[in-house]
C-alpha positions in Angstrom: 140.3 -9.2 -81.3 140.3 -12.5 -79.5 143.0 -13.3 -76.5 145.3 -15.6 -76.4 144.1 -17.2 -74.0 140.6 -17.1 -75.2 139.1 -20.8 -76.2 139.5 -19.4 -79.8 142.3 -18.5 -80.0 143.7 -21.8 -82.1 140.3 -21.4 -83.9 140.2 -20.6 -87.7 138.4 -17.0 -88.2 137.3 -16.1 -91.9 136.8 -13.2 -93.1 135.9 -11.3 -96.4 137.3 -8.9 -97.8 136.5 -6.0 -96.2 137.3 -7.8 -92.5 133.9 -9.1 -91.6 134.3 -11.9 -89.7 131.7 -14.8 -91.1 132.9 -17.5 -88.5 135.0 -20.2 -86.5 135.9 -23.3 -86.0 139.0 -25.7 -84.5 141.9 -26.0 -86.4 142.4 -30.0 -87.2 145.6 -31.8 -87.1 146.6 -32.1 -90.8 150.1 -34.2 -90.2 151.0 -36.4 -92.3 150.4 -40.2 -91.5 150.7 -43.4 -92.7 147.2 -44.2 -93.9 147.0 -40.8 -95.7 145.7 -41.5 -99.9 146.7 -39.9 -102.3 144.5 -39.3 -104.9 145.6 -37.8 -108.8 142.1 -35.0 -109.7 140.9 -36.1 -113.1 138.1 -34.2 -114.7 135.1 -34.3 -113.1 136.5 -34.6 -109.9 134.6 -32.7 -107.2 135.6 -32.7 -103.7 131.8 -33.4 -102.5 132.4 -36.6 -104.3 135.6 -37.3 -103.2 134.8 -37.0 -99.8 131.8 -40.1 -100.7 134.6 -41.9 -102.2 137.1 -41.9 -99.4 135.7 -40.7 -96.1 132.0 -41.8 -96.7 130.0 -39.1 -96.5 130.0 -36.1 -99.3 130.3 -33.4 -96.5 133.0 -34.3 -95.2 134.7 -32.4 -98.5 136.5 -29.4 -95.9 138.0 -32.2 -94.5 140.1 -32.5 -98.1 140.4 -28.7 -97.9 142.2 -28.4 -94.8 144.5 -31.4 -95.7 145.3 -29.5 -98.6 145.2 -25.7 -98.0 142.5 -25.1 -100.7 141.0 -21.8 -100.9 139.0 -22.0 -103.8 137.4 -25.9 -103.7 135.5 -25.3 -106.9 138.5 -24.9 -108.6 140.3 -27.8 -108.9 143.0 -28.7 -111.7 143.5 -31.7 -113.1 146.7 -33.7 -112.7 146.9 -31.7 -108.4 148.0 -34.5 -105.9 145.8 -34.6 -103.3 146.2 -36.3 -99.9 143.2 -37.5 -97.9 143.0 -39.0 -94.7 141.6 -42.2 -93.6 138.1 -43.0 -93.3 139.4 -44.8 -90.1 141.3 -41.5 -88.5 138.6 -38.8 -90.0 136.0 -40.7 -87.6 138.3 -41.4 -84.8 140.2 -38.1 -84.8 138.7 -35.7 -86.6 135.0 -35.7 -85.5 134.8 -36.8 -82.1 
């Protein structure tokens, strides 16, 4: 168990269905900002492609997941509105 004073206390902890820990990472601030963009999902959209288009790096798909509380990133439904942070915000605040 992770205590309140642990350096991991504010991390996201991932577990599978039987409770086995899969890993952890720091939480990111997903407070809405004035420079966020909205993208309406269309047929064929994928998070890696959206991350490449808006954030300049397909490997940052997880940021879009965090910003939109997506738990099943492969199940994007057409019509879903996604909030995407600006490339500048990601580079200066989230990846430092």
